[in-house]
C-alpha positions as CSV (number, residue, x, y, z in Angstrom):
1,M,-30.5,60.6,-7.3
2,I,-30.4,64.4,-7.2
3,G,-33.7,66.0,-8.4
4,T,-33.8,69.4,-10.1
5,S,-36.7,71.6,-10.6
6,M,-37.0,73.6,-13.8
7,T,-39.6,76.3,-14.2
8,E,-40.9,76.7,-17.8
9,N,-40.9,80.2,-19.3
10,H,-41.0,81.6,-22.8
11,D,-38.4,83.2,-25.0
12,T,-39.8,86.5,-25.9
13,K,-37.7,86.7,-29.1
14,S,-38.8,83.4,-30.6
15,G,-42.0,82.6,-28.7
16,N,-40.7,79.1,-28.1
17,P,-40.8,77.5,-24.6
18,A,-37.5,77.6,-22.8
19,F,-36.2,76.6,-19.4
20,D,-34.6,79.0,-17.0
21,Q,-31.9,76.5,-16.2
22,D,-29.0,76.9,-18.6
23,P,-26.9,73.7,-18.9
24,H,-23.9,75.7,-20.1
25,G,-23.9,78.3,-17.4
26,D,-22.4,81.7,-18.1
27,T,-21.9,82.0,-21.8
28,E,-19.1,84.2,-23.1
29,D,-21.1,85.9,-25.9
30,D,-19.8,89.5,-25.7
31,G,-16.0,88.9,-26.3
32,R,-15.0,89.9,-22.8
33,L,-13.4,86.6,-21.9
34,L,-10.5,88.1,-19.8
35,E,-12.8,90.6,-18.0
36,K,-15.3,87.9,-17.1
37,S,-12.5,85.6,-16.0
38,I,-11.0,88.3,-13.7
39,G,-14.5,89.1,-12.4
40,R,-15.1,85.5,-11.4
41,E,-11.8,85.3,-9.6
42,V,-12.5,88.5,-7.7
43,R,-16.0,87.4,-6.7
44,S,-14.7,83.9,-5.6
45,A,-11.9,85.4,-3.5
46,R,-14.3,87.9,-1.9
47,E,-16.8,85.2,-1.1
48,K,-14.1,83.0,0.4
49,L,-13.4,85.9,2.8
50,G,-17.1,86.2,3.6
51,I,-17.2,90.0,2.9
52,T,-19.7,92.1,0.9
53,I,-19.0,94.2,-2.2
54,S,-19.3,97.3,0.0
55,E,-16.7,96.0,2.4
56,L,-14.3,95.1,-0.3
57,A,-14.9,98.4,-2.1
58,K,-14.0,100.2,1.2
59,S,-10.8,98.3,1.9
60,S,-9.6,98.5,-1.7
61,R,-10.7,102.2,-2.1
62,I,-12.7,101.3,-5.2
63,S,-16.3,102.4,-5.6
64,A,-18.9,99.7,-5.1
65,G,-20.4,100.5,-8.5
66,M,-17.0,99.9,-10.2
67,L,-16.4,96.8,-8.2
68,S,-19.8,95.4,-9.2
69,K,-18.9,96.0,-12.9
70,I,-15.5,94.3,-12.4
71,E,-17.2,91.2,-10.9
72,N,-19.7,91.0,-13.7
73,G,-17.0,91.4,-16.4
74,Q,-18.4,94.7,-17.7
75,T,-15.2,96.7,-17.5
76,S,-11.5,96.3,-17.9
77,P,-9.8,97.1,-14.6
78,S,-6.4,98.9,-14.7
79,L,-3.3,97.2,-13.3
80,S,-3.4,99.6,-10.3
81,T,-7.0,98.6,-9.6
82,L,-6.1,94.9,-9.7
83,Q,-3.2,95.5,-7.4
84,S,-5.5,97.3,-4.9
85,L,-8.1,94.4,-5.1
86,A,-5.4,91.8,-4.7
87,K,-4.0,93.5,-1.6
88,A,-7.5,93.9,-0.1
89,L,-8.2,90.2,-0.9
90,N,-4.8,89.1,0.4
91,V,-4.0,87.2,-2.8
92,P,-1.3,87.7,-5.4
93,V,-2.3,89.7,-8.5
94,T,-1.5,86.7,-10.7
95,S,-4.2,84.7,-9.0
96,L,-6.8,87.0,-10.6
97,F,-5.7,85.8,-14.0
98,K,-5.5,82.0,-13.3
99,G,-8.9,81.2,-14.6
100,F,-8.1,82.8,-17.9
101,D,-4.6,81.2,-18.2
102,E,-5.7,77.7,-17.3
103,E,-5.4,75.2,-20.1
104,R,-8.9,73.8,-21.0
105,D,-8.8,70.5,-22.9
106,A,-11.2,69.7,-25.6
107,V,-11.2,66.7,-27.9
108,H,-13.0,66.9,-31.2
109,V,-13.7,63.6,-33.0
110,K,-15.4,63.6,-36.4
111,A,-18.0,61.1,-37.2
112,G,-16.5,57.6,-37.7
113,Q,-13.0,58.7,-36.7
114,G,-13.0,57.6,-33.1
115,L,-10.0,55.4,-32.0
116,T,-11.0,51.7,-32.4
117,I,-10.2,49.9,-29.1
118,E,-9.8,46.2,-28.6
119,R,-11.0,45.6,-25.1
120,R,-10.3,42.4,-23.4
121,G,-13.1,39.9,-24.2
122,T,-14.2,41.7,-27.4
123,R,-15.7,39.4,-30.0
124,A,-16.0,39.8,-33.7
125,G,-18.8,42.2,-34.6
126,H,-18.3,44.1,-31.4
127,Q,-16.7,47.5,-32.1
128,Y,-15.6,49.9,-29.4
129,Q,-14.7,53.5,-30.5
130,L,-13.0,55.8,-28.0
131,L,-14.4,59.3,-28.6
132,G,-12.1,61.2,-26.3
133,H,-9.8,61.1,-23.4
134,T,-8.5,63.2,-20.5
135,P,-4.7,63.5,-20.7
136,S,-4.3,65.1,-17.3
137,G,-6.1,65.5,-14.0
138,S,-7.1,63.0,-11.3
139,L,-10.4,62.0,-12.9
140,V,-10.3,60.0,-16.1
141,V,-13.4,60.1,-18.4
142,E,-13.6,57.7,-21.3
143,P,-16.6,58.0,-23.7
144,Y,-17.1,55.1,-26.1
145,L,-19.4,54.5,-29.0
146,I,-20.2,50.7,-29.0
147,K,-21.6,48.8,-31.9
148,L,-22.8,45.2,-31.8
149,T,-23.5,43.9,-35.3
150,E,-23.2,40.1,-35.0
151,Q,-24.5,37.4,-32.6
152,S,-22.0,35.6,-30.4
153,D,-22.2,32.4,-28.4
154,V,-20.1,33.9,-25.6
155,F,-20.6,37.5,-24.6
156,P,-17.8,39.5,-23.0
157,I,-18.1,40.3,-19.3
158,F,-16.2,43.3,-18.1
159,Q,-15.2,44.4,-14.6
160,H,-13.1,47.4,-13.8
161,A,-12.9,50.3,-11.4
162,G,-15.1,53.4,-11.5
163,L,-18.6,54.2,-12.6
164,E,-20.2,53.6,-16.0
165,F,-23.1,55.2,-17.8
166,I,-24.6,53.6,-21.0
167,Y,-27.3,55.1,-23.3
168,V,-28.8,53.0,-26.0
169,L,-29.2,54.6,-29.5
170,E,-30.5,51.7,-31.5
171,G,-31.4,48.0,-31.2
172,E,-32.3,46.1,-28.1
173,V,-30.1,44.2,-25.6
174,V,-30.3,42.4,-22.3
175,Y,-27.5,43.9,-20.2
176,R,-26.2,42.2,-17.1
177,H,-24.9,44.1,-14.0
178,G,-24.0,41.8,-11.2
179,T,-26.8,39.5,-10.5
180,K,-29.5,41.5,-12.3
181,T,-30.3,41.9,-16.0
182,Y,-32.0,44.9,-17.7
183,T,-33.7,44.9,-21.1
184,L,-32.6,48.2,-22.8
185,G,-33.9,49.8,-26.0
186,P,-33.4,53.1,-27.8
187,G,-33.5,55.9,-25.2
188,D,-32.9,53.6,-22.2
189,S,-29.9,54.2,-20.0
190,L,-28.1,52.4,-17.2
191,Y,-25.7,53.9,-14.6
192,F,-23.8,51.6,-12.4
193,D,-20.7,50.7,-10.4
194,A,-18.3,49.2,-12.9
195,D,-16.6,47.1,-10.3
196,A,-19.4,44.5,-10.6
197,P,-19.3,42.1,-13.5
198,H,-21.3,43.6,-16.4
199,G,-21.8,43.4,-20.2
200,P,-24.4,42.4,-22.9
201,E,-26.0,39.1,-22.1
202,E,-28.5,38.7,-25.0
203,L,-28.6,40.6,-28.3
204,I,-32.3,40.8,-29.0
205,Q,-32.4,43.2,-32.0
206,L,-29.3,43.9,-34.1
207,P,-27.6,46.2,-34.8
208,I,-27.2,47.6,-31.3
209,T,-25.5,50.9,-30.8
210,F,-25.0,52.6,-27.4
211,L,-22.9,55.3,-25.8
212,S,-20.8,54.2,-22.8
213,V,-19.1,56.7,-20.5
214,I,-16.6,55.4,-18.0
215,T,-15.1,57.5,-15.2
216,Y,-12.5,56.5,-12.6
217,N,-9.7,58.0,-10.6
218,R,-6.3,58.1,-12.3
219,Q,-3.7,56.0,-10.5
220,T,-0.7,58.1,-9.2
């Protein structure tokens, strides 16, 4: 498990405690999406070469101050400036735009409108709603909202490639993974290798609702 340390500080505007670790990273709140994207590409290319801002400024004949503004997305560089930077970085000019041009997928699912999935072994009263999918890329991520509303004499046991994370929202369930069982209630989570047999073994308190996120490598 990777541990992270977060130092508490205070938001001077609201007076509310805040953490200096931003889970969303660099927010684009000033409308300079293209400038910030170009700046990130320039910084990334420079760091790959292992050179400083001063060294790149000298080789591209751009002032260090201007280069710093470009890397921080604070100015719109001219085409000639971009050409000079690309030449100094030994990359095509088009590569400085790739971060902006990349298609970024997002799937928005309104409450109750997830795609209902009939997974193998699913019993009556066991509902699986797929909340999103990744249409491209080598990594597949499948988030499900699972609701168990009825008791069943035989519970489904699943086994598949990848990793799975479940987070219980309501109810209580005894969940099996391999040879071990875990009693999970609201706020409890379980993260495991999905290649081992797993699934709900005893429904203690109905209804049970939990979020399941499955990740695995797409077969080529």
